[in-house]
N, C-alpha and C positions, 0 to 999 in steps of 0.2 A: 701530308701537307705541311708546310710551315706553319708555325705557330707565332703569328702577330695579331695584333688588333687589327679590328676594324678601321679604326682612325690613322694607325700608322700605316696600315695597306693603301687607304685612299691618299694620304699624305706622299707616301713614295711614288703613288699613280700618276698624280698631278704633277710632281717632280720630271718623271719620265717624260710625260706629254710636253712639258713646257722645253725641255731638252731637245726634244725631237722636234718639235716646230721651232725653236728659236736660234739651235745652232745648226751650223753646216757639219754633221758628223758623218765619218764613212760609212758605209752600208751596212759593213759587218756588224758595227756597233749599234746601229740602228736596229738590226735583225734582233740582236740579243737585249735592246730593251724593248723591243717589241714582246719578246719572247717571256720577259720578267713582268711585263705589262699584263699579260694573259694570264700569267700565274697568281698576281696580285688582283685581279677581275673575280678570278675563282674564289679567293679567300673571300673578297667582299660579299659574293654571292653566299657562300657557305653561312658566313657570320648574319646576314640578313634573314635565311631561311631559317637560322637557329632563333634569331629572334620574332621573328613570324610566329614559330612554333610556341615559343613563350607566351606571347601577348592573346594567342589563341587558347591557351591553356588558362590562362588567368580568365580570360573571357567567359569561358564554359565554367570555371569555377564561381564566378561573380553570379551566373545565372541560377547556379545550384543553390546559393546564398538567398537569391530573391525567392526562390520557392518555398524556402523555410519560412 
């Protein structure tokens, strides 16, 4: 999978959405943009899952500290 940050992916995704909504583009270009959008969404979900895992780990570690 391509290595770009969550912020970069969401920025590019918003740009694609705006282009598809506001411009009269050929169907072939719209399909390419749609496919790129799907790739970007996968990147975002992967990053969100990674962040969720880290937050869960931090929460568990805090719980262990409270037991001490």
